[in-house]
N, C-alpha and C positions, 0 to 999 in steps of 0.2 A: 498638707496646704489648708484643708478645711478647718483645723486645728490654730493655723495662724489668721486665718480669716474671724474666727471667733474672738481671739483674741485681741485683734484690731478694732471689731466693733465694740467690744468691752469698753476698751480706752476710747474710743472716740465719743461712746456715748456719755462716759464719766467727765470727758473733757467738755463736752457741749454742754453738759450739767452745769458744770464749773463755770462756763462762761456767763450764765444767766445769773451769777450773785453779784455782778455790777460791783467788784471788786477795785475798779479802777486800773488794770493792767491788761484791759482787754478794749480794743476798738472797732469793735464790728458796728457797721453803717456810720461810721465816722471817716467822711470823706476828706476832711481839712486838718489833718495832722501836717507839720511840714515835713519834707523830705530830707532825710537825712543828707544824702549824696548832692541834693540840689544846693542845700546849706553850704557844704563842703565846697562846690565849684564856685558859688557866690565869693565865700573867703578866698580863694584862690585868685579869683579875678580882680577882687578888691586889692590883694595884696599885690598884685602886678600893675595896678593903678597907681598904687601909692610909692610902691620900688620898682618903677618901668625897667624891666630888662634883667632883673634879678634872678628869675629862674633859669633863664636860659632857652626858655620855651620858645621864645619869639625873639627873633635879631631886630631891635627897635633902633632906627636911624634917626637922625634929625630930618629925613625926608618923610619918614614913615610915621612918625610918632604919632600925629594928629590923628590918622587913620586907625592905626591900631587901638590907641586910647578910647577913641571915639566908639569904635565897634566894641569895646569892652564895656564902657559906660553904657552903650545901650543894652547890652546882653544882661548887664548886672539890673539895672533898672526895670527890665520886666521881670526877670526871675524872682528878685527880691520883693518886687509888689507882690507877685503869685504867693509866694511863701508867707510873707506877712500876713495875707489875706486870709489864707488857709489858718494861720495860727489866730488870729482874731475871732474866725467864724467858730474854730473850734472851742475858743473861750466863751463867745456867745450861747453857744449849743450847752457847754456845761454851766452857765450862769442861768439858763434859760431869759436871755436877753429878747426884749421886745423886738418888733419889727422895725423900731424906729431905728435901731442902731445901722449906722451908715459903714459898714466895715470897708467897703470899697473906695470910699472917700479917705477914712483913715489910712487904711494902709498905701494909697497914692501919697498922702501929704506925709506920712513917716520916710517913705522911700525917698522923697525928695529933699527931706531933711537930711538925712543921712548923706546922700551925694553932696547935697551943698556944703557939707561940713568935712568932706574929704582933705580940701587945703588945711585946714585946723588940725585935722588928725596929724598931716604931713610935718606941719610945725611942730607938733608935740614930740614926734617920733625922730625928728632931727635932732632934737634936744637930748631924748634918749639914748641916740646913736653917740652923740658928742660926750654924754655922760658916762657911756661905757668905754670910750676912748680915752677918757681921763682916768678912769678907775680901774683900768685892768691893764697892767705894763705888757702882757702877753698879746695884746691886741696889734695886729700888725697894720691894719688899715680899716677905714671905715667899711669899706666893701666888705672885708672878712666879717665884721659885725654882722652886717645887713644879713649875709648869705647863710651864716652858720651858729649865731649865737641863740641859743634855745630862749634865753630871757627876752630877747627883743622880738622874736616871734611869738611868744606868749602875750607880750604888751601890745604889740601891733593888733593881734586879734582881740584882746580885751578893750583896747580904745574903740575898736568898730562896736563890740557886743554892748560897751558901756551907753553909747548914744543909744542904742534900741533900749537897753534896760530903761534909760530915763524917760522914753516914750512910752514905757508898760507894754511893751510888745511880749506877748505870752511866748514861753517855750525856747524860741529862736535865740536869744542872747546866751543863754545856758547851753544850748547845743553847741554854740560858736566856742564858748571857753572849755567845754568838755572835748571837743577836737583838739584845742590847743593844748590841754591837759594829758591826753594820751599819748600826743606827740612829743610834749617836752618835759613831761613829769612836774609841770608848774601849775598849781590849782588856784586861779584868780577868779572869786565870784564876779561876775558882770556888775552889780551893785558898787563894789568899791571904788572909790573916788582916789585918782592917782595923778599927783602934780607932774610937772615938767622935770626932765634931767632924772628919771628914775632909771636905776640898774641893780638887775639882779646876776651875780655873779655866780657862774655854774648852773644853778637853778634848781637842780632836781631836788623835789620834795618840799619845796616853797608852796604855802598855804595861807592865802589872802582872804578873809572872810567878809562877808557882803557890806556891813555897814565900817568896814575899815575906812580910814583918811588918811591919806598919806600927803605930804606937802612936797616941797620943791627938792631936787638933788638929794633925795633918800638912795642908801646903798643897801641892799640885803645879801646875804652869801646864801648858801644850799641850806635846806633842811629848817628855815626860819617858818615859825607858825605866827600868823596874827588871827588868833581865833578867838572863841567865847568860851565863858564859864557855863557852868550847868544852868539849865534853862528853868524859869519859874513856872510852875503848873498852876491851872486854875481847878476850880474846886470839883471838875471830873476827871483829872489827873491829865489834862491834854495840855502840849507844850502852848506857853502863852509866846505867840510870834511877834515879830516887828520892834522896833524900838531900836537904839544905838546899844550894840552888846560887842563890838569889836574896836581894837585900839584905835587912837588919832596919834599918827607919825608927824612929828612937826618938821619943820624944814632942816637940811644938811645932817640927817641921822644916819649913822651906822650900825647894821644890826648884822653880827657874825655868825658864824654857821650853827646850826642846830639851836637858837636860841629861840623860846616860846613864850608870847606875850598874850595874855589873856585878859578878856573883859574890856569895859569901855574906860580903857585907862589913857592917860596922854604921855607919851614920851616926848619931853621938852626938847626945844632946837638946838641941835648941835650936840645931843648926847650920842653915847656910844655904848653899846650893848655887846657884851663879851659872849663868846661861844658857850652854849649850852645852859645858858642863863635862863631861869624861870621866873617869870614877873606876873603879878596881880597886882601892882600899885603904880602910882604915876611915879614918872622919872623926872627931876628938874632939869631946865636947860644945861646945858654944857655938863653933865655928869657922865661919869664912866661907871658902870656895872661891870664888875668883872664875875670870874665863875663861881665865886664864892656867895656873889649877891653884894659885896661889900660897895658903898659908893666911894669913888675916887674922884673928888672935885678938880678941875682943873686949875692949874696954879696962875 
């Protein structure tokens, strides 16, 4: 027993010593990190507000809808404000902000901004559901799409996270999208701008980078990557961050399974990109790119 205690003591001392190195992977004395379980609860409540009754956890009727949704709105506002405040305070601590920072006011304003935009999110998602219905002959109903399609689930979470990203909320937008990623296999950075009528068919393995811009009525299949090329480095060998580095996909583009499009290229309106294609250059509007990379102009 004493030998075990000595081993534990040795390991403990080594761990405590490592914590003092300030490596960025320990958060001792930092009480302001957003809480993973709280963010997940917020997402689930927001999705229930956006798609009332879709989980089946609550029986929502015409008579009780105002009570249930009202309660959810109150719950989300309180919890989201708290988590945003924690994220902002953590950022202030990291950046050594002055006492003039009013994190509480910012958190309140951002929370109200998101709740005020729930109607706009619903409008976008209605178009996304209709796009899935148009784009998938296997879809039996709109309800089936909302309840079971991973692409729509990932997109709904992204549309929430993207609004917080635009308000420069630290940590939380990425946390939200990683919940969607772990659940659906679809990885959309919260910075990506996605137009209405977007449909991801099947979805597994789709990756959409931070500075991606996607127009209206775009359709992707599984395994598509909208990524970046190798990054430039500064004199010290560090990656130069920021700037446009991911593709722009214009309206009415279709990109088939396992296609990879890299860099700040433009895929023109109405183009069709075949499966397994690897692209690092612009594609003219209306062009079809086959597996060999050959352009097939529409007649």
